[in-house]
N, C-alpha and C positions, 0 to 999 in steps of 0.2 A: 503493498501499501502505500502510494506516496505521501513525503511529510505532509502535514498537519500546523499551520501555521494559529496557536492557542495562547493570548494576552502577549504578542509580538515575538512571541519564543516559538522556534521550531522545532517540531515532535515528531519522531517515526515510528509505529506500534511496530513491537515484535508480536510476531504469531508463533509459539514454539510450543515444549511442555509444560515451560514455566507459564505461557499463557493459558494453556489448558489448568492449569493447577489453581492458578487465581478466578479463572471461569468459574469453575468447582464453587469457590468462596463464595463467590459474588452473585452466581445466582443459586446458591443452597442446595444444589444436586450435585448426585456423583455421578450424572451425567451429562453434562453441559451440552455437547456437541449435537444432543437430540433440540431442546431448547432453543441454542444458535442457527441451528441449519433451517429449522421449521418457522423461526422468526424473518432470519435473513429470505426465502422462498416468498413468505408472506409479506414481504417489504415493511418491514416494522421500523420505523427510524430510533425507537430507542433500542431496539436491539443493536444498531448497527454504533450507536451511540455507546451503547456497555460494551460491544466488541472492541472499538479502541479505545475506551478508556480501558480496559482488562490489559490491551497489548501496549500501554504503556506506563503499567504499573512497577515494570523493572526497573524502569528509569529513576534518575535523581528528580525529585520536586515533582514530581507528578500532577498534574493540573486535575483539578476535578471534576467529575462527571458532568457537571455544569458548564463549567469551562469548556469541556470536548465540545458540550453539546451546540453550544454559542459557537465556538470552531469551527463547527458543522454545519451551520446555519447558512453558508453559500453555499456550497456541496452541493447541499441539500435543492437549494432553491434554481442553482442552475443542472441538476439532473435531470439527463435525457431516460425516460423507461424506469427501467428496473438496473442503469448500470451501476453504481452507485452497490448496489447487492451483488450483483452479477461478480463484479469486482472482490470482493468481500469475500464470498464465497470461492473465487479463482486464490486469493491470497491465502487461503487456510490450505492450500496444495500446494505451497511452497516449502513447506516443513513435513518432513513426512510421517513423522507421530500424527499430526493434524490428517494428513491424509490419508493415512492407515486406519484413523476414526471417522475418519467420514465415508469410506468405503464399509467399515463393519456397520456404521448406521443404515447407508443403502441397502444392504445386504438384510438388516436386521428388520427394517420396516419394510421389504417387497415381502419376506416372508410374512411378516405379521398379517400385512394386505391379502396375501393367498389365504393364509389360515382361515382370515375372517370371511372373506370371503365362501370358504367353505363350510363353516358354518350356516349363515346366511341361507343355505339352501335346507336347513330344518327349523327356522324360526317362523312364526305366524307375518301376513301381510304387512301387518301395520308395525311391527318391528323391523321386518326387513327393510321396509322404506327410511326408518328412521336412520337403522343401521349402515345402508346403503350411501347415505348422506351424508352421513361421518365418513365411511370410509373412501366418498369421493373427495374428500378435504383433504386425507392423508394421503391420497392417491395424487392429488394435484402438487403437494409438497415435495414429493418425492419427484415428479417429472418436473417439477422446478428447478430443483439442486442439479439435477441430470442434465438440464438444459444450460445453468449457469456454468457448469462444469467443463463445457464444450467450448 
């Protein structure tokens, strides 16, 4: 990810295993990749701000999350389509560890989708309609992340 200027100082986020450990704490979960990729696929600005802020935590004088958000404001204003989110997912792939975690997430999500579709064959029409809507959302997230990885 390119450098970002915050309060007149230039920072470059780092996305590696240290980022993963900090993200785990920041999101208060053992599986932060799931939340991160889901939020990026959903084009959620708060997720991208959290990603950048967490990527800066290894640096001296880490800016606050609010300062990061303010520093990214112009990027969001100039954003074309989903470019920032697509670029963020690609940035994660530069770390072998995060690439492996993303691939693991993709395989797990695809297995879950397949198993859920099989279960749907044995439920009532009302339950099936609700579950199909939820599965469509998950399927859309997986497809979006795959598109971003290209």
